[in-house]
C-alpha positions in Angstrom: -43.8 166.3 -73.1 -40.1 165.4 -73.4 -37.4 167.6 -72.0 -36.1 168.3 -75.6 -39.6 169.4 -76.8 -40.0 171.6 -73.7 -36.6 173.2 -74.4 -37.6 173.9 -78.1 -40.7 175.6 -76.8 -38.6 177.6 -74.4 -36.2 178.5 -77.2 -39.0 179.8 -79.3 -40.2 182.0 -76.4 -36.6 183.3 -76.0 -36.4 184.1 -79.8 -39.7 186.0 -79.7 -38.6 187.9 -76.6 -35.3 188.9 -78.3 -37.4 190.0 -81.4 -39.6 192.1 -79.1 -36.4 193.7 -77.6 -35.0 194.4 -81.0 -38.3 196.1 -82.1 -38.5 198.2 -78.9 -34.8 199.2 -79.4 -35.7 200.3 -82.9 -38.7 202.3 -81.7 -36.7 204.3 -79.1 -33.6 204.8 -81.2 -34.1 208.5 -81.8 -35.4 209.6 -78.4 -33.5 207.5 -75.8 -30.1 206.3 -76.9 -29.3 204.6 -73.5 -32.5 202.6 -73.6 -31.9 201.8 -77.3 -28.5 200.4 -76.3 -29.8 198.4 -73.3 -32.7 196.9 -75.3 -30.4 196.0 -78.2 -27.7 194.5 -76.0 -30.3 192.5 -74.0 -31.8 191.1 -77.2 -28.3 190.2 -78.5 -27.5 188.5 -75.2 -30.6 186.4 -75.4 -29.7 185.3 -78.9 -26.1 184.4 -77.9 -27.0 182.6 -74.7 -29.8 180.8 -76.5 -27.5 179.6 -79.3 -24.9 178.5 -76.8 -27.6 176.5 -74.9 -28.8 174.8 -78.0 -25.2 173.9 -79.0 -24.3 172.6 -75.6 -27.5 170.5 -75.4 -27.4 169.2 -78.9 -23.7 168.6 -79.3 -22.4 168.4 -75.8 -25.2 166.3 -74.2 -26.4 164.7 -77.4 -30.0 165.8 -77.1 -32.2 165.1 -80.1 -34.8 167.8 -80.8 -38.0 166.8 -82.5 -37.5 167.7 -86.2 -40.5 168.2 -88.5 -38.4 168.8 -91.7 -34.7 168.1 -92.2 -34.6 170.4 -95.2 -36.3 173.3 -93.3 -33.8 172.7 -90.4 -30.9 173.1 -92.8 -32.3 176.3 -94.2 -33.1 177.5 -90.7 -29.5 176.9 -89.7 -28.1 178.7 -92.7 -30.4 181.8 -92.2 -29.7 181.8 -88.5 -26.0 181.7 -89.1 -26.3 184.7 -91.4 -28.5 186.5 -88.9 -25.9 185.8 -86.2 -23.0 187.1 -88.3 -25.0 190.3 -89.0 -26.0 190.6 -85.3 -22.3 190.5 -84.3 -21.5 193.2 -86.8 -24.6 195.2 -85.6 -23.4 195.0 -82.0 -19.9 196.0 -82.9 -21.0 198.9 -85.2 -23.3 200.1 -82.5 -20.7 200.0 -79.8 -18.2 201.8 -82.1 -20.9 204.3 -83.0 -20.5 203.6 -86.7 -24.1 204.9 -87.3 -24.3 204.6 -91.1 -23.1 201.0 -91.0 -25.3 200.2 -88.0 -28.4 201.4 -89.7 -27.7 199.5 -92.9 -26.9 196.3 -91.0 -30.2 196.5 -89.1 -32.1 196.6 -92.4 -30.4 193.3 -93.2 -30.5 191.8 -89.7 -34.2 192.3 -89.0 -35.6 190.3 -91.9 -33.0 187.6 -91.4 -33.9 187.3 -87.8 -37.6 187.1 -88.5 -36.9 184.5 -91.2 -34.9 182.5 -88.6 -37.9 182.4 -86.3 -40.4 181.5 -89.0 -38.2 178.8 -90.3 -37.8 177.3 -86.8 -41.5 177.0 -86.7 -41.4 174.8 -89.8 -38.2 173.0 -88.9 -39.1 171.7 -85.4 -42.0 169.5 -84.6 -43.4 171.7 -81.8 -46.5 169.6 -81.5 -44.9 166.3 -81.0 -46.8 165.8 -77.7 -47.6 162.1 -77.2 -45.1 161.0 -79.8 -42.2 161.0 -77.4 
C-alpha cells in the first residue's frame, strides 16, 4: 500500500470519527450542553485538521492520491466546500448562542457532511492495493 493510499484510508476514518462526534453531539444537545459543545468542537477540529493535512500533502508536498473518478472528485470537493462553509457558520452560531440559526444550519450541515463522506468513497480508489 502506498503512503498516499494509506493516508486516504486514514482520512476516511477521521471523517467517520467526526461524523460520530457530530451525531453524539446532536444526541446530547438537550441534556448536557457542555458535552454537546465539546463533541461538536472536537468533530469540527477533526474536519479542519483533516482538511489542512490533505491540502498540505496534496498541494504542498505534491502527493497524488489514487482517484477512481475525476468527476466524482470534483463533486466531492464542491459538496465538501459547502459543508465546510456551513460548519464554520455552525461553530460560530453555536459559540455566539444563536440557537435558531444553529439549529437550522445543522439541518443543512448534516446531509452535506454525509454526502461528502459518501462522495469520497466514490471519488477515491480506496482499493488500489497492488496497483501502486
